[in-house]
N, C-alpha and C positions, 0 to 999 in steps of 0.2 A: 843353516845354509848351503852347506855346500854338498851334502844329503840331498837337499833337494834338487842342484844342478845335476848331478849324476842319477838321479833319479828322470828328468827332462831326460836327457843325453837319452838314458837303457830308451825312453818313450821313444824318443827320435829314432833309434835303430831300429828297434820293432816296425815301424811305423813303415822304415824303408825296406825291413824285407818283406814287410807283406807286399809291396810295388814289386821288389825283385819277383818275385812268385807269380805275380798278375804278371810282368811284361814278359815273364819267362815263358808266358805258353801261346807264343807268336812270335814265328823266328825273326818279323821284320823289328820287333822292338826287345830281341832275347838280348841283343848287348847290348843293351841301354840297361835293363835288367839286372845284367853282371855286373855292371858297373855301379848299379844303387845298391847291390849286394853288398859289394865291396866298401860302400862308403858307409852302409852301414854298421858292418865288423871293424871299422876304421874309426868311427866314431865309439862303439861299444869298449873298444879295447882302450881308446884313450880316456873314457868315463872311469876304467877299473886302475887308473894308475892313481889317483888320490888315496885309494884305498889298499893298493899295495905298499904304499908308504906310510901310513896306518899301522900294518902289519910287521913293518919290517922291525918295531922292537928292539933298538940301538941300533942295527945298522946304517953304514954310511947311505947316505943319499945316491951316490956313487953308485955302488955297489945294487942297488936297488935297480937304479936306474939301467944301470949293464945289462943284469940279469932281464928285465924286460927287451932291452932294444935288440940282445942277442938272439931272446929267442925268435921275437918276431921277424929281424932279419932270416935268420935261417927258413924260418917256414918260409917268407917272402922269395927265399934263394930257389926253394926246394920246387915250391907252386911255382915258380916263371921255368924252371928246367923241363919242371914234366909239360907245361903245356907246350913250350917251345921243342921237345922231343917226341913227342906221342905222337904217332902216325893217329889219324883221325879213325882210323880199321880200328885200334886198341883202344879206343875211349872207353868201352865196355869195361875192361880191365882196370882203369884208370879210375872210373867212376865207384866200382869193386873195392878199389884200395884206399877209397878217400872215405868212405862208409867205416869199413876196418878199423883207418885212424880216429877217426869222431869215436866208436865204441871203445879204440885201447886210450883214447883223452881223458873220456866222462870214467874207465874204471884207476888210471892212474890219481886225475882229481880227489876222486870219493877217498881213492887209500889215503892220499896225501891230507886232507881233511880229518880222516880218522886218524892217522899218527899223530896231529896236530895239538889234537880236540882235548883240552886239561879235562874235562870234567863231562858224568854221561850225556848223550846227548838223547834228545827228547822221541818221543815215540814214532812224530812225523818223520825227524830226518833220519832215525835209524830204518825207516820202512825205507825211504828215497835214497843211503847207503847202499842196502841189499840191494837196491832196484839198479841203481847206475852199474855195482858188480857183476848184475845176473844178465842185464841185458846188452852192457857194454862187452861182456867176454864173448857170449852167444857172436855178436855183431861182429867183432876184430877178429875171430877166428872162421865164422862163416864166410865172411869177406874175402880172407885170404883163400878160402878154397873156390869162392868162386872166381877169387883173380885164376887162382890154377887148372881150372874146367876150361875160363876164356881162354888161354893163354897156351891150352892143348899139351901144358908139361904132361911128361912120360905115365905119371903114377895116376892122371885123374883125368885122360883122355876120355873114359869111358864113363859110366854109374857104376859105381861099388857098390853091391847087395854083399849080404852075408848072412850066416844064417841068425835068427832071433833080432832081428834089426832093432824094428820097434818096440819090444819087449825091452832092450838093452838101452832106447832114449826113454822109454817111460821110467826105468829103476833109476838112470841119471838124472831124471827130471824128477823124480821124489826125492832122492838125495840132496837136491839145490833148493828143493821146497823144505825138508828140514833144516839145513843149514842158513836159511833164509831166517825160519824162527827161529833158531838159535843166535842167531844176528839181531835178530830187533830183540829178543831176552836180552842179549847181552851184549850192547851197543858199541864196548866199546875194546871187545876181543878182535885184535887185528887176525889173529891164529885163523879163526873161521870165516874170518872176511876172504883170505890166502887159499885157504881149501876150496871157498864159495868161487869167488874167480876161477880155481884150476878144475874145480870139476863140470862148471858150464863152460870152460873154453872146450873139453872135451865132446860136450854136448852139440857146441858151436858145429867144430868138424862133423861130428854123428849125424845131424840133421842135413848140411847141406852135402856130404859125401854121397850120397845117391841120389842125390836130384840130376836131371840130366841136360844138355846142353839148350835144347830146346826151351827150356822153362826159365832159361836164366832172365831173361827180360823182369818175369813176376819175381825170381830173387832176387835180384838188384831191386826195386822197387821197394819189399819187404825187409829187405839190410837198411836201405836208405831210411827205410819207417820204423825201424831199430834204433838206428845211432840218432836221432832224432827224440826219441823218446827215453833213451839213454843221456842225453847230453838235459833232456828237462827235469828228470829225476836229479841229475847232478847240479843241476838250480836250486832245487830245492836244499841240495844237502850243502850249501856254500851259500844261499839267501841273497840269489842274482838274479833278478826279476828277468832279464833280457836274455839270460842261457833258458830262461823256463818259457818265454813266449816265444824265438825262435824255435828250441825242440820241440813244441807243441806244434809246430806250424810244420815243420819237416815231418813228424811222426804221422802227422794227418793226411800232411797231401801223398806221404807213402803208400798208406792204407789205402785211400782213395785210387791212386796210380793202379796199385796190385790189385785190386779188385776190376777194374776196366780191362787189365790185360786178361785175370781169369775168364772174364766174359768175352774178350776174342777169342782164346783160347775151347771153351765152354768146359772148362774144368773148374772143381772149387778149388778154392786157396789152401780147405786140408789136404787135399788132396796134392797138390803142388808141394808144399811144404815139408808134406811128412815122405814125398817120395814114392807114392802110389805106385805111379806108373812107371812101367818098366815097356823097352820095344823091343820085341823079338818080328824078325824077318820073316816073311812067309813066303820061301823062294817058290814053291808048289803054284801057290797063287797066281806068283809074279811070270812063271813061265805061261800061266795059263792067260793071262792079260795083254803081255806083249808077244807070245808068240808069233810070229810071221805077221805083226801089225805094226809095229816100229818104221817107219821111213825118216830116214837122213836127209841132211839137207847139205848144201855148201853154201857160202860166201855168194858168190855170184848168182845162185837160183833165187837166195830171199833179196837182194838187191835189184834181181827185175819185180817184184812183190811189191817192193816197197817203192819201187819205180809211179807205180799204178796206184798206190794207195793215198787215203785223205785223212785218214786218222788214226795214230799208231796209239796205241795204249803200252808205257813199259811198267813191266811187275819187279822192282828188285827185291834178291833176298839175300841172306848169308854169304851165298856162294860169291857175290858181284864185291862184296866188301873182303870175304879170304883172297880174292882173287887181284884186289883194288881193281879194279872195273870202271871204278865211279866216274872219273877222268875222260875215260874212252868214252863211256854212255854219252857223259854230257856233249864233246863232238860229235857223236850220233844224232844227237838231237837236236844239235847246230846247224848241221849239214842238211837235215832232212826237213827244218822250218825252213832254210834259204833256198830249197823247193816246194815253198807254199805245203808242207804237210802239218795236219796239227798233232802234234805229239805232247802227252799226256802221262804221269806218271801213277802208277795204281799204288797204294802204300798200305799195308797190312798192319794193324795194331802189333802183334808179334812179331812182323819180319826184322832178323836182326837176332843180337844177343843183348840188347836194354829198349825200353821205349825211347822211341823215336830215333833209332841205329839210322834208317837209311834217309829219315830227312838230314843227318848230320851231314853223310857221306854227301850225298848230291847237293847240300849248302858248299861243302867244298869244291865239288864240281861246277860253281856258281849257275845249277840250275835254276831256275825261275821259282820261285816257292809256288806263286800262283797255277803251274805246271800239276803241283803233287796234289793228288786228288785224295781222298780218305776212302775207304772201302766202300762205307754206306751211299756214299756222292757217285761213285762213279760203275758202284754194279747197273742201278738201273737201266745205263746206256750201253753195257758193253756189248750189246746184238747188234750193234751200230757200229763196232769199234772192224776197221779193215784189215789191220793184223794187231795181233799184243803180240808181245816180248816177254819172253818168262825168262829172266837172267838172275839163277842159282837159286830160284825159290821152287818148294817142292809141298810140302804140307796145305801150305797157306792155297795152293789152287788147286787141291785135289777132293774131283768131284764125287768120292767116296761117303765125304761129311753132309751130302747132302741125299745121296744115296741108298749106304749102308749102314741100316742101323746097329748095325753088331762090329761094325767098324770102330777102332780105338778112339779116331776124329770123328765121329758122329756126331751131326748138331753142332760142329765149328762154324762157326762166319767164315765162306772163304773169298776170292775175289775170283768171279766166274770169269775166268779166262776161257772156257771153254765154250762159251754164248760167240764168241769173235768169229767173222768171217775166217781168217788163217789164225793159227796161235804157230808162235816159232817160239823151241823150249831152248837156250843156250845151258848148257850142263855138260859136265865132263863124263859122265854114263847112268844108268838107268838104273844108280844107285839108290834107296829109296830115304825118306828124312826122318827123321828123330823118331814119327810114330813104327815105324818098320815096316810099312806096307806097300805095297805096290801105287802107283797111282796112272790110273787109266786114259787121265787127261794126254798123257805121252804115245798112247798108240790108237788116240781120236783119229777121226775122218780126216778131220779140220787142223792137224798137227804135224808140224815137222819137227825131227830132232838135231839140233846143231852140236855135235860133239865134239868139243872143245874146250879150254882155260877159259872163264870168263872174259876176260884184258884181251887174249891174243884175239879171241872171236869175232870183240867189239871190231877192234883193230881193221883185222881182216875186212869186216862187212864193210868198213869208212872207205878202204881203201877200194873196196870194188866197186862202190860205189861213183864212186869220183871218177874212177875209169870207164864207168858207163857201160 
């Protein structure tokens, strides 16, 4: 009877996880989705208590409950502090860490089960154990490198390339494969599992280290998928149905999201995961494109343009996140709308450092979600836009993606801001984006460059509009 109740609780938790994912697809229901997922996790943890008591093996119930409450309490405190302290612009870093924690937890749970096992595991459990070690270790250390890159720590600001990069990864992969086979053949050998985790930890570092910052949306989605797969494998190790279901959901959704991101970048998943693409700035071509053609502007001139505009489209990019200009942009939006101007936001799928990064920042600035338009929705009407304002975006608005088949971004879908009547580009300098190539948009006849920090630029523009 007790086992049936536990299974029903796990089923309820799994259903809540599914509804959680469904609601997270839309900002209007995202908060409810988060709460639904949290409720599902609470039910899953509560249903595990009877199993924990059965496994206590003579220990006092006070000790058993104390360990459980301490673990839940510590996790709750850490989670609450992160939610309150981490700024919205650092959400990608937090997501990377959470992915890593999931992978690390899978490694530790599988190791604990290996240590407590009194008899040799069956073939399926042995395979699941080594899978938890492999995927979990790669996820943990790969996520830590992703965090370091996103945080722009000293040694990780640029992709690190070294001789025989891919062959070294291949050798590490072969060693890991050999240890996997050994682990399945001798499923009680703790030393083999430890060696496997060690090798895969190095592999996690070497796989993510060469990947550039602009590919982080795909990398984070993939690491999220890895953490789900590691959890599902661990579910088979400890025979926990809800862990299998929830891990499979996260793994599948991560893979789907990664494919969508790659499509938006016109890149293959293999190309991103193995860090094949390397950006190199072509300064001679930049001089040819920009020489004598770039026109700088001022807040007062932009204010006059906006005074006669009827439709304005804002294209946010990672530069807006770095400058933390989202609140200033929100204020500009409210000011223009109060004057009867239609304001919309064009969101590229890979703008920022994680999927939905720009959506999260604009939501923090209380920008109405209905104003956020996806690339495919906004592009057909871009020719009717009076002013397109690009804030901190580069490659996602570069016309070379359409016009130069030899360009590194050739074929990548972009937001067609160059078709607007007037384009304002807010940027610190003419420095290239991740692709390392110049952007002809900056020198176009209908483009004005507003060189300044994103936040200061928008605040100065707001003041210029108010002063009329």
